[in-house]
C-alpha positions, 0 to 999 in steps of 0.5 A, spaced: 066 493 407 071 488 410 078 488 410 083 483 412 089 486 416 096 482 417 098 486 424 094 487 430 097 491 437 097 486 443 100 488 449 103 494 446 107 490 441 105 489 434 105 482 432 106 480 425 102 474 422 095 475 425 088 475 421 084 481 424 077 483 421 076 490 420 068 492 419 065 498 416 064 505 420 056 503 420 058 496 423 063 499 428 058 504 431 053 497 432 058 493 435 063 498 438 069 494 437 072 493 430 077 487 431 077 480 432 083 477 431 087 470 431 093 470 436 100 470 433 107 469 437 107 472 444 112 478 445 119 477 448 122 483 452 129 485 449 132 484 456 130 477 456 131 473 450 128 466 449 133 460 448 132 453 449 136 452 455 133 458 458 126 455 457 128 448 460 131 451 466 125 455 467 121 449 466 125 445 472 124 452 476 116 452 475 115 445 478 120 446 483 118 447 490 124 449 493 122 456 491 118 457 496 118 458 504 118 451 506 120 448 500 113 445 499 109 449 494 111 451 487 108 455 481 105 449 479 102 448 485 097 453 483 097 453 476 097 445 475 097 443 467 092 438 469 087 443 471 088 448 465 094 451 468 090 454 474 087 451 480 080 448 480 077 451 486 073 458 488 080 461 491 087 458 490 090 454 495 095 457 499 101 457 503 101 451 508 097 453 514 093 459 510 089 460 504 089 464 498 083 469 497 083 470 489 081 465 484 088 462 480 088 465 473 091 460 468 098 461 465 096 459 458 097 465 454 099 470 460 105 472 455 101 477 452 098 480 458 101 487 460 097 487 466 098 480 471 094 478 477 087 480 478 088 488 479 094 488 475 100 488 480 105 486 475 107 488 468 110 482 466 112 475 467 118 477 470 115 481 475 109 476 476 113 470 478 117 473 485 110 476 487 107 469 487 113 466 490 114 471 496 107 472 497 105 471 504 099 467 503 102 464 496 109 462 496 112 465 503 119 465 500 125 469 503 129 471 497 136 469 501 133 462 503 131 461 496 137 463 492 141 459 497 138 453 496 139 454 488 146 454 490 146 447 493 144 444 487 149 442 482 145 441 476 142 449 477 149 451 478 151 448 472 145 451 468 145 458 471 152 458 469 151 456 461 144 460 461 146 467 464 153 466 466 152 466 473 158 463 478 152 462 483 145 462 481 142 468 482 134 469 484 133 474 479 135 470 473 131 464 476 124 469 475 127 470 468 128 463 466 121 461 469 118 467 465 121 464 458 118 458 460 111 461 461 112 464 454 112 457 451 105 456 454 101 459 448 095 457 444 094 459 437 091 453 434 084 454 436 077 453 432 077 460 432 084 462 430 083 457 424 077 460 422 080 467 422 086 464 418 081 462 412 078 455 414 071 457 414 069 450 416 073 450 423 067 453 426 060 450 427 054 453 425 052 454 432 059 457 434 058 462 428 051 464 431 055 465 437 060 469 434 055 474 431 051 475 438 058 476 441 060 482 437 052 484 436 046 483 441 050 481 447 056 486 446 061 482 449 066 485 445 066 491 448 071 489 453 073 482 451 076 485 444 082 484 440 086 477 439 087 476 446 079 477 448 081 482 453 081 490 453 085 489 460 081 494 463 078 494 470 071 493 472 066 492 477 061 487 474 057 486 481 060 479 482 057 477 489 061 475 495 064 468 494 061 463 499 068 461 502 068 468 505 062 466 509 063 458 510 071 458 512 074 462 518 081 461 515 079 465 509 076 470 513 083 471 517 086 471 510 082 476 508 083 481 514 091 479 513 090 482 506 086 488 508 091 490 513 097 488 509 095 492 503 094 498 508 086 500 508 084 505 513 081 502 520 074 503 518 074 499 512 079 493 516 073 493 521 067 493 516 069 491 509 066 484 507 068 483 500 075 484 496 076 491 494 080 489 488 084 495 484 082 499 490 088 495 494 093 498 489 090 505 488 086 507 494 081 511 490 074 510 492 072 509 485 076 503 484 073 499 489 070 492 487 074 493 480 078 487 477 081 486 470 078 483 464 080 476 463 082 473 457 076 468 454 082 464 451 083 457 454 077 458 459 074 451 457 079 448 462 079 454 467 073 453 471 071 456 476 070 463 473 071 470 476 076 473 481 073 469 487 070 463 483 063 465 483 061 461 477 062 454 476 061 453 468 060 458 462 053 458 462 052 461 469 057 466 467 053 468 461 047 468 465 050 473 470 051 477 464 044 476 461 041 479 467 045 485 467 050 483 472 049 482 480 050 486 486 056 487 491 058 491 497 061 496 492 054 497 488 056 505 487 062 503 482 058 498 478 060 499 471 054 502 466 057 498 461 053 492 463 046 491 462 040 486 461 041 482 454 035 479 453 038 473 450 034 467 449 036 460 452 038 458 445 042 464 444 045 463 451 047 456 448 050 459 442 054 464 445 057 459 450 059 454 444 063 460 441 066 462 447 068 454 447 071 455 440 077 460 443 080 453 446 084 448 443 086 442 445 089 442 452 096 443 453 099 437 457 105 436 461 108 431 466 112 434 471 120 434 470 124 430 475 128 435 479 135 435 480 137 433 487 141 437 493 149 436 494 154 438 498 158 445 496 164 443 493 170 444 497 174 450 497 181 450 494 187 455 495 
């Protein structure tokens, strides 16, 4: 039996206008997950409502390098529109003179997530933006300096006053504006979404076979579920250590810095060779090597994949799962959910074709012209 639901829960918010398939009890037992859904509008927090003026301000700030330590990097530096709103290398570029230590995830559809960053360090876009801008190896910005720069830009003084009522631009409102802009970077018109809304010709026969594998033999749906194709939980899949940790001395320095900054024990600082992931936040041994399940939407444009960019195309990713994952330094925590799938080459091709249907046309955007500095107005008595 198949029924069509018009609502589905995403990130703790019920979204209207979603088409979801609910399967019978027997099918559910076979698939372990009852729903695939088309994506509806993103949730908007009540304390940061959308408005055209706020979104436009957020767009400017997203591309503005002055929200960083030396005014050389912006949100767009690591989330380039032409590169899937992500970064096309194993790990993201870092603050000048540094390097990041994880793969940069796409901003597209991040509005639906209630756990941002690979280890869920931020719960909303309003918290993600300052974490990146202030992070030592990403933006390295000081709050007082960034806020002072905004005050020296007449256009920003005007816009912050119109949008937020600020006499002088407040940095906390800058993050709200950026979040509002990022909530417009959503994609709900993929071939898969069209298929789920009733256009049965939106998917090719190969993609339909891939969807059957996704929900059946390959069982991808046990973790990549719902309209967003993620359960937002944490797993150690045995992803191998990134090659950059062996090849780049600067990457090794960044890694040691992160271990120190995030407070690992001295023994781990001296001996650890791989990213402990969620352990950074919980300090629980069972969380070593665990990372949040990424969404599979828009992935056509966001290679390489995994938290350390270990795989350079989707076929490599599926082959990794087909082999039952891999082995890393935290083998004792590898999830029991991952096991050899015994997919044939043709089945791998079909599965990749279905995953590709979760991406629509690339979301393109030209960087805006940023407003210039100007002297502060003279004080009048």
